[in-house]
N, C-alpha and C positions, 0 to 999 in steps of 0.2 A: 557369504562367499560360497562359490560352487564347491560341492564335495568331490573328492577324488574317487577313482574307481574302487580303491581298497576300502575307503570309508563307506561307500554305497554297498559294497559286498558284505560288510559286517551286518548290515540291516536286512539282507535278503535271507530266504529260508535255508540256503546252502544245501539243497537237496539234489541239485544237478538233474532235475526232472526233464529238462529240454522242452517243457511246455511253452516256453517263451520263444522258441525257435533258435536258441543258441545252445551250444554244447555244454556249457557250464554256467553256474551262477556268476562266476568271476567274469566270464566273457560278456555276459549280459550287463554286469555292473560297469564294465569298461565302456560299453555302448551307451549306457545311461549317462555316464560322465561326459561323453562326447556329444550328448543330446542327439544321438542317432537311433534311439529306441524309446518306446513309451513304457512307463511303469505298468500300464494296464495289461501289458503282455504277460505279466507274472500273476497267475491265479491264486498263488498261495502267500503273497506278501501280507504281513500283518497290518492292522489299521494304524498302529503307531508308526510303522515304517512308512506307510502311505503319507501320513501327515508330514513326516520329515522329508521324504524323498520327492513328494509331489511338487513342492516348491523348488527343491534343488535341481530336479530334472526338467523343470519347465523351461521353455525357450526364453532367452534373455529379453526378447522384445515380445510383450504380451500380445496374443492374438485377439483381434477385434473383428466383428462382422458389422457391416453397414448395410441396412436394407434387408429385405426378405425375398424369397422366391428365386427365380432364375437370374435376376439381375442383382442379387445380393453380392456384396464385395467383401472378400476376406483380406485382412491386412495384418501387418506385424508378423510374429512367429519367426523372425529372422534370427540366424545363428552365426553369421560370419560378417567380416568387414569387406571381403573381396569375393566376388562371385566364383573365381577360379579355385578358391579354397574348398568350396562345396557347391553351393548355388544360392541365389536369392529365391525366396519361397513364394511370397504373394505380391504380384505386380501392384504398383502404386495406382491409386484411383485419380482420375481427372474429374474435377467438379467445376462447373461454370457458375459464376456469381450472378444472381438476379436480385436487384435491390427493390425494397418496397416503395422507393421513390420513382421507379421507372414507370413510364406510361404502359398501360395494359397491352397495347398493340405490340410494343417492343418485348414485353414479357412473353406474350404468346409466340412471337417470332423466335425467341431464344429457346423456349420449350420445344417448339417444332424442330429446331436445329438439333437439339439433344436427341429427340426421338429418331431423327433422320441420320444420326452420326455413325451408325453401325456399319462396319465394312468387314469383309471376309478376306483375311490375309493368311496365306499358307495354312488354311484349314481352321484358323481361329477367328472367333467373332470378337472384334475390337470396337469399343464405343466410348463415348463420354459417359462416365459412370454415375455421376451424381449432380444434383443441383444444390448450390450453396445459397440459401435464402437469407438475405442480409437485412437486418433491421436498421437501415440507414437513417430512417426518419426518427428513430427513437420513440415511435408511437406504437403502442401495443395493438391498437385497432388496425393500423396499416399492415403490420406483420401478420396478423391473423387473416386479413383479407387476401394477402399474397399467398399465404400458406394454403388457403382454401382453393385458390385458382390453380396452384401447382398440383395439389392433390387431385383436382378434377381433370386437368389436362394431361398429367403424367403420373397416373396412380401407381405404376410399377417402378418408377425411377427412385432410387435412394436419395434422401435429402439430408442436408446439414443445416440446422437452424442456428443462425448467428445473431445473438442479442446479449446485451449486458443486463437486461431488465428481467428479473426472475418472473414477474407477473406476465410479461409478454411471452416469455419462454413457455410458461405453463399453458397459456392460451393456444400457442402454436402446436405444442406437443399433443394436446388433446386431439388435434386433427390427424396426426401421424402416429397415434399411440401404439398401433399394432404393426408398425412398419420399421421398427428399429432405426430411428434416425439418430444422428449425433447432435447433441446440444453444445454449441461452441460459444464461448464468451465469458467463462469463469475467470476471474482475476483476483488480485489481492483484496479488492474492495467488496466483492460480492460472493466470494467463494462459499461461505456458509449457506446462503440462500440458494445459490445455483446447485450446490451439492444436494440440498434437500429436494429440489425439483427433479434432478437427475435420478436420485434413488427412488423417488415416488413413481416415476414413469419407467424406471429400469432401463435407462438409456446410457450410452457412452457420453462422457463429459469431456468437452474440449477446453483445455486450460491454456491461457495466454499469459505471458510474463514479460518482464523486462530483464532478460538475461538468464543464464543457466542457474545461477545461485537462487534467484527468486523462484524459478521454475521448480527446482528441487524441493524447496520449502512448500510450495503450493501442492505438488503431487502427494507429498507425505501427509499434508493436512487433509487433502481430499480423501485419501485412503482411510485416515482415522475417522472420517465422517461417513464411511460406509461405501465410498465410490471405488469400484474395482476396475472398471473399463474406462480408459482415458485416451485421448489423443493430445499431443503437446505441441505448443508453439513457443519458442524462446523469445519471440519478438523480432527475430532477424528478418530484414526486408531487402537489404542490398546483397548482391551476389556474393561478395566476400564474406559477409556475416553469415549467410545461409550455409555456405561451404564449411566455414569454421564450426558453427554451432551444430549442424547436422553430423559432422564427423566426430565431434567431441561426444555428442549424445550416443551415437552408435558404438563408439569405442568404449565409453563408460559402461554401456549395457552388455556388450559382447565380451570385452576383455576383463572387466572388473565385476561383472554381474551386479551392477549398481541399480537396484530395483527402482529408485525414484525417477530414473530416466529411461526405464525399460518399457516405453510405450511408443506406439506409432507417431510419427512426426507429420504435422500439417504445415505446408509451405504456401505462402501467398505470393504468386508470381505476377499479379495484375500490374500492367503498365499501359500507358497511353500508346506507346509504340508496340504494335503487334509483333514485330520481329524480335524486339528486345524481350517481350513477354515470353515468346517461344524459347529463347535462349535461357532465360531464367528457369522456365519449366524444365528444360532439358537438363539443367544442372540438378534440379530436384530429382529427376528420374535417375540420374547416375549416382547421386549422392544422398541416398537414404530417406527421401521423403516418401511417406505412405499415402498422403493426400496432397494433390497440387491444385490450388484454386486459380482459375483463369477468369479473365474478364470477357473473353470472346472465344468462339470456337469455329473459326473459318475452316473450310475443308482442307486447305493446304497445311494449316497448322496441325489439324488432327492427324493427317497422314504422317507428317514428320514425327510427331510425338508418339503416335501409336507404334510406328516402326521402331523407334528408339526403345520404347518400353518393352516391346516384344523381344528385341535382341538382348537387352540387358537381363531380362527375366527368363531367358531360355537356359536350360541346364547345359553348361559348357561341356559336361562329361557325357552327355547323351544326345547324339545327333537327332534332329527332328526327322521323323520318318512316317510314311504312310503304309497302309496294309499291302502285302503282296497279293496281287490278283490281276485279272484282266478287267480293265475299266472300259466301259462303253461310253463314248463321247458322241452325242447326238443319237441318232437311231440307226446304227450300222446294220447292213445286210450281210449276207454270206460273202458278198464280193468286196466288202469294204476293206481298206488297208489295215494291216496289223503292224504296229510299231512297238519297240521295247525300250525301256529306260530303267534307271535304278529308283529305289524308294526314298531317296532324300527328298524331304517335303518341298523344298524350294524348286528342285529339278522337276518334280511331278507337277506342281501348280503352274510353273512357267510353260512346260511342254503342253500340258492339257489345255491351258489358256490359249496357246497359239493354234492348237488343233481346232478348238472351238471357233477361233477367229477365221479359220479357213473355210468354215461351213461345210467341210467334207466329213460326213459321219465316219468314224474310225474306231478301232480297238487299240487300247494302249496297254501293253503288258508291262506291269510294274514289278520288278524283281527285287526281292529282299537282299540288299547289300549292306545291311547294318547302318542304313542312313547315310551312306557315302554318295558323293556325286559320281558321275560316269567315269571321268578320268581317274579320280582317286580310287574308286572301286576296282577299276581295271588294273591300276598299278599295285593294289593290295591283293590281287589274285581273287577277288570276290565277284568280278564280272567277267567271267571267262567263257570260252566256247562251250566247254563241257557243262558248266552250270547253267548257261542259257538254254542249251539243248534239253537238259533235264527238266528245267522249269517249264518250257513250252510243252514237252511231252506230258508232264504231270498236270498241267493246267486244264486240259480238256478242250483247249481252244480249237484243236483240229476238228472237233465235231461241230463247230459253229461256223466254220469258213469253208468256202468251196475251192479256194486257192491254197497254195503252199508257198507263200512269200512273206518274209519278215523284213521290216525296215529297221536298220540299226543306226545309232548315232554316228555322225561322220567322224567324231573324234576317235572312235574305235574301229575304223575301217579295216584295220589290220586283222580283225577277228573274222572277217567275212568268209574266207576260205575254210577256216577251221570249223566255223559253225555249220557250213554246208556239209562238211565231212561227218559231223556229229548228228545233224538232222537230215537223214537220208531222204531225198526227194524234195527237199525244200530249196527255194531260191532266196538268197540273201541280197538285199538291196541296201546300198549305203546312202543314208539320208544326209541332211545338212549338218554342218558342224555346230551351227548356232540355232537355237529354237526359233528365233524371229524369222528365219528363212523357211519355216515349215509351211505357212499358208501358201506361198508361191509354189513350193515343191509339190504339195498335195493337189493344188488346183491344176497344175500342169499335167499331173498324172490322170486327173479326172476328166480332162478335156479331150 
């Protein structure tokens, strides 16, 4: 069971040295109890206390890394049931299944779709994260051949190797030995042998069971065999079962600190109906899946799931925002228009995208309003005439332009007169209320 703040405090040095960044050891202990601090922050803690507290202060869902390099995926490390309690930490990974019974042309086509799946949405790179290599044929040679092809065509993409045959697993893992794959397929019949392979290659082991009771037994046994990193599958395949089991697993881990279920969950969403598959995957995104396996990755499906995942895993207490500065869009000259908006990420990317669509080189002044949209920032007193004037003066943009005109969003037209009073010698032009009207607005001014 998790230790209380007072119990943790008894194991700390009690020097109140403040080296951990907290005013007292008791304050630090309370943060450890809430899993909002790391024990590593205390330089004077004893080895005995580290042993006791290291486990007690660890996140209830064990952190796992799939893959290496820039495309490595972190999962687990979650601490709450609901994102508004704090936030969800590591976004779930999408993996597309490739079977060793598929024709090579179809395999290559799927790999190319994975490599081409990356999109940029509000400043974040979103992609299909992994390839799920399935030993559908139950033939070790076929799995090895497919693994070689995937390794050759997509060397940087993380992989999950799915087989129930320890010998086939060993052959495939030799190909990906340095790439931190996941070995999936351990069950009640082969756990001893699969655990041996996983520990030999130092990889995460995926355990599948028939229900939560069996899953608990298997994870405990796997740990006794030396396996530390696991992903877990309760066997749920229907939407109702996935919702129930995922919720019970997360609740047991977070609320009860039940270690046998404190691992990332893998969910299998594959369906013949692509729309139904998308809905099952969306359920997994919202309800605690760390890996979601898909049978296909059409672009419309990717966009829907990427957007949902990004929204679910955005910190609800910290608005997404971009840096305050003057952004150059295209190759603006000294005569190019100057516009202003707030630093809410969605606002910035929509506005800048419409300016790009206009093909009119421009400057966009993005003002720090703590990540609020235009109307919200104005209502909160953060997007005011005085603050806009101060930002423009301090930005140095006056040295880059030959004119003294600034275009403000149409929703805050009421500020135009006050801005002209604060920015002496400047002309304030009221732009469109909606960003999608910017191309026509800018083209009409340029003609």
